[in-house]
N, C-alpha and C positions, 0 to 999 in steps of 0.2 A: 731623693737619691740612695740616702743610705740604707733604705729597705731594698733596693736593688742590689746594691752591692754585697749586702749580708746572703741573699738569695742567690747570686753568682757563686759567691763564696762555699755555701753549703753544697750547691751542684758541684762545684771543683772537688770538694771533699769526696762526694759520693763516687765521683769518676776517678779519682787518684786512688781512693782507697781500694776500688773493687778492681780497678785494671793494673795498676802499679803494684800495689803490696797485697793484692789477690786477697783482702779481707772478704769474708762472706758477706753477700748482700743483705742478709738479716741483721748481723751485727752493724753494718755500715749504714742502714736505715735509722736504727734504734739511735745510734750515736748521733744522726744527722738530725735526728726529732731533738734532742737534747740541746745540740748546738744550736739550732734554730731557736729553741725556747729561751735559752740565755741571752744570746744575740738580739733578740727582739723584745726582750724586756719583760717576758711573762711572769708574774707572781711567783716567786720560787716555791711556795704552797701549793701551786695548782699545777706545776709541770707535771709531776708524777701521774695525777689523776688525768689530765690531758692525756698522756701517753696512753695509758693503760686503757682509758676507755676508747681512744680511737683504735686502739689494737684488738681489744674483745670485741667493739662495734661491727667492725667490719667482716669480723669471723663468725658472729652469730649467725649469721645466714648463708654468707659465700663458704665457709669454712667445710660444711656438710656438702655442698654442691660440688666442691673440688673433691673432697675424698670419693663421694659416689661416681664421679665422672671418671677419675682416676682409676678404681677398682674396676669398672666396666671395660675402660681401655684395655687393662691389663689381660682381663679374661679372654676379649677379643683376640689379643695379640697371642697367647699361650694358646690358644684352641685352634688356631688356624683359620680363623673367620676372615683376616686379613687377605688371605690367600684366596678364598672365596670370593671375597669382594672384586680382588683382580680379575678373576677368573672372570665374572659375570660382565664386568666392562669390556673384556677383550671379545667374549661373544658377542655384545651388544654392538661394539663399534667397528669389530673386525681388524683387519690387519692392514688396511689401506692407509690409515694414519698414524703412524707409530707413535710419534711424539704426543698428539693430541691423546691418545690412548693413556700413555705414562702419565700425562697431566691430570688427566680426568681420575686415573687410579690413586695418584698421590693427592687429590682434592678431597676423595672421599674417605680415604683409609685415615687422613691426619685430623679428620672431625674427633674419633675417638681417642686414636693413636698419637702419642707424640712423634714430632717430625723425625727426630733422630731415629726411634726404633722401627717406624715406618720405613725409613730407607733402608736400614739393615735388612729387615724381613723381605723386602722387594728387590733388593739387589740383584739376586739370581735370576729372578722372573725378568729384570730389566735387562740383564745380560742376555739371557735366552732369545728375546723379542728382538734386540738389537743383531743378533748373529742371524737369527731367522730371517729379518727382513731386510738384510744388507744396509745397516743403518750405522751411522758412528754410535758408539757407546758412550761419547761425551755430550751428544746431542739427547740422547735417551735419559742420561745421568740429570742433566740440569731440567730437562721436562720433569723428571720425577722429582727432583727435590724442589722445583719453583711450585709444583701442584701441591707438595704437602706444606711447604713454607707458608700457601696463602691462607688456606683454613686454620692453620696452626696460630695465626697473628689475628684473625678477625671473628671465628665462629665458635662461641661458647657451644658445648661444654669443656672446650680446651682452658686451661687455668687462668692465663694469660688475660684473655678478653673476659673472662667471668670477673677476676679481680679489678680489672678496668672498670668494668660495668658497676661492680659494687662500691667502688670508690666514688663513682658519678651519681650515686643514688637510683640505679636503674635495676635493682633486686627483683622488683615485680614486674620488669618490662623487658626479662631476658628474649621473649619471643621477638619482640621488635629487634633488638641486638641480633639475634640469629637471622632474621629475616633480611637486614640490610647488609649483614656480614657475608651471607652466602652470595649476594651479587657483588659486592666489593671483591670477594676472593675471587670469585669467578673472572672478573676483568683482571685482577692481578695474575692468576693463573695464565690466562691468555698471554698476557704481556710477557711471562716467563717462557712458554711455550713457543712464541714466535722469535724470541731472542735464542732459543735452543736451535731452533732450525738453522740458525748461520753457521752451526758446527756439524751439520749434517756428514760433511766429508773430512771431519777433523779427526783424528784418532788420538786416544789418550796419549802421553809422552812421559808418564811417570814411571817409576822404578815397579816393574811387575807386569807392565802393560802388555806384554806380550803371552801373558798366561791367561787374560780375559776368556779368550775362546774355549779354553778347556774349562773354565767355571762354569760355561752356559749350563753343563750338563747336572748341575748343582740345583737347579730349579726343582726338577722332577724329583732329585734325591730327599728336597727339602720337604715337597709336598709329602711324600712317602714319611716322611718323619713325624708328620702330624697325625698318621693313621688316616681313618675316615674322617675328610672335610666336612665341616657343617654345611646343610644346605644355605641357598642363598636367603631364604626367609628367617631362617635361625641367626645368620650371621649379620644381616643388615637391622632386624628387629630391636634389639637392645641399645642402638643409638638413634634411629629414625624415629621410634616410636616416641621416645621422651620429645625428641626435637619437634614432633607434630603436635603433642599434646601441649608444649609450652607455648607454641605459635598459637594454638588455638585458644589456650588460655586468655593471650594477649588480645586475641580478637575479640572474644567474650567481654573483656574489660574495656573496649572501646567506649568512649562516651555517649556515641549514638546507640549503644546497645543493640548490635546486629542480632544476637541471639537471645533476646529477651532478658527479662530479669528472675526467672525462676526455673526450677526443673533442670534442663540442659545446661542453661548460663550457671547454675550451682554446683554441677558436676565437672563442667570444663574448668571453672574457676578452681576447684579442688584439685583435679588432676594436672592443671597447667602450670600449677606451682614448681618451680625446678625441683625442689625436694623431693616432692610427690612423683613426679616425673620420673625423675632419674631413679627412685626407688623402683618404680615399674620396669623401668629398663634393667636394673640389677637381678630382677628376678627372671625377666626373660633370658638375661644371660645363664642362667642357671641350666638351661637346656643345651648349652655349650660344653657343660661339664664332661670328662670323658672316662675318669677313673673310676675303678669299682667303688671306691669308697669317696663318694661325691662331697660330702659333709667336710672330710679331711682337705680335699683339693679346695673346695671353695674356701675354706679357712686360711690355707696356704696362697690363694690369690688374693685375699683381704689383706694379709700380712702384707705381701709385696705391693699393693696399692698404696697402703699405708705408709711404707717406706718410701715409696716415690712421692706421695702427695706431703709428706711432712715438712721438707723443705720450702716447697712452695706456698704452704699455708703460713708458715713462719715469715717468710719475705712478704706473703699479702697482709699478714697481721703488722708488722714493722711498717710497711706502705702505709696503712690506715692510721698507724700512730704518729707517722711524720705530716700526713695529710691533717690530721688532729690539730697538731700545734699550728700549723699553716694557716688554718680556719680560724685560730684563737688570735691571730696578728692582724694587722691591717695591710698586709702586703697583698691581699687578695683584692681588696678595693682600689688599691694604689695601681697595679698592675692592670686591673679591669679597665680602667679610666685610659690608663696610659695606652693601652693596646688599641683600645676601641679608638683613639684619636690616631693611630697609626693605621688602622683598617686592616690588620693582618689577619683577625679573627680566628677562623679555622685553620688557619696555617700555623699558629703559634704551638699549639699541642704537636704538630707533626715535627717542626724544627727542634723541640725540646728532645722529643723521643727518640727523634733521627741522632742527635747529638750524644744523648745517653747510649743507645744502642751502638753506634760506631764506636764509640770509648771504650765501653766495658763488656760488649759480646752479649749479653743475655737479652733476648726478647722479652722475658718474663719481667726482668728486672725492669727493664724500660717502660713496660705497660703499666707496671704497678707505681713506679716511682713518678712519671708523668701525669698519671691519673689522680694520684694524692697531691701534686703540685698544682693543677689547674682546676681541681674541682671548687676552691674559693671564690674563682672570678669568672666562672662560666655566665653568671646572671649579668655581670656589667659587660661582657663583649658580645651579650645578643645570644648566646648559645645555653639558655637557663632552661628552655622548653625540653620535653621528654624527647623529641626529636634532635634537638641542638645536641643534648647530652649522647644520644647514640651515635651523630656523625663525630662527636668529639671522639668517642672510643675508636671508630673507623680512623680517624685522623692519628690517632695515637697507635694504632696497629699499624698504618701505613710507615711510620715513623720508625716502629720497633723492628720493621724488617729490612730498613735502609741503614748501613748495608751489612750483610754477613761477609766477615773475614776472618783473619788468623785467630781472633780472639773469642771466634764464637766455636762451640764444639760441634754443631749442625756442619759449618764450614768443613772441618778436619774429616767427619764421618763422608761427607759428598766426595770428598778429595781422595781419601784412603781408598773407600772402597770401588771408586770409579779409576782409580792407579792414574789419576792427574798428577802433573807437577804442580808446585804452588803457584808458579807463574801463569800455568794453564787455567788453574781454577779461579784464579783473579779476573783473567779475561772472561771466561765464562761463568762460573757461578755467582762471584760477587758481582760483576756486572749486571748480572740477570737479577739479583735482588736491589740493586739499584733502580734499575728499571721497573720491576715491580712495585717497590716503595712510591716512586714518582707518580707511576700510573695511578696506582690506588688512590694517592692523595689528590690528583686532578680530577679523579672519578667524585670523590667526596666532596670537593668543593663545587663541581656541577650539581650534585645531590642538593647541596646546602643552597645554591642559587635557586632550585625549583622547590624544595621542601620547606625550606625557612621563611 
């Protein structure tokens, strides 16, 4: 029982430090690792080594993937590729189903681009479509936000799911994570869109709501500000080519060897390694650069990507350190045995991630911390197989979107750009993320019954 009380105390420290005292998650997780190490009685001479090994171990592979994915996302964002993606979806789906169109746009754009940035980029498009189709901007905002949020929490190369996969030992199985993540994210996005439809006749009631119609023309201005937009092929290639390569690499590695053991197999295994696949994506993104001095522009985008990726990498490393300490203690075996007796299995990671997300606001922190926490006990609760670990990542992702409210930066981006009052945003956006998280978790549970 003392083992559990110590763990509860460490989790409480993480929540209070990050939510009440606003301590940076990186330092919070490192301190949590030291606190857990001393509390569980690890030999004092081994504590520093365990923490540094855990920190470096997770970043040795995942760190480069996070950096490359972030740089590609920055290039797509700054080049107008996200606008091209949106235009393609509008042409394909037409204007008959406005909330579905916005949800699909968000779903696609947030694979390479952070959901906060994606909403800002697409806000004027959303408002323009709302005015043209005579649909409430509240419903369009929620549809866009939930579409963005779905792939943000489930689909690599978004940093949160990548970090969780790394903590759970799935570095070489990211293709499987992507495949399952795309499906679970689609269900979550659909749930968010259906909730958004409830607000089809509800207008925003926040400050500046009357100015929204005037802002609709900003979409054309925004498009012009990018100059000549990239073609659909150039816009989609840097992210979808790596995803396809990673998935093919995972298929080639199946025990049944569907692609043989030589020739094509060797090529796909090499190209399907996430670092190699994302390097190809990075080279494909070079065609999106527009300046006269493309080398200088490329260097600038790399610098911006490094600045964006740095805190995520540090948080991921700190989560690895925390996880390494927990793995060195008996808590994993104890909790695994106890939870197996309770029979909650796949729901446990969801509950922990949802508690962390709701308490401190960051989906990435919830994904990193929860995956580090549950990694030592997966074998004991029947989730030690590759598919069990993949579904655990999905369960953690479902928790990491439950719920987005006032302590989440994305909540404020959606609220302010949509001109919703806080009360209205809680009804529309916060409830949407709750419904998304619960629906996604139920989907994961059904998948666990079928696949495990």
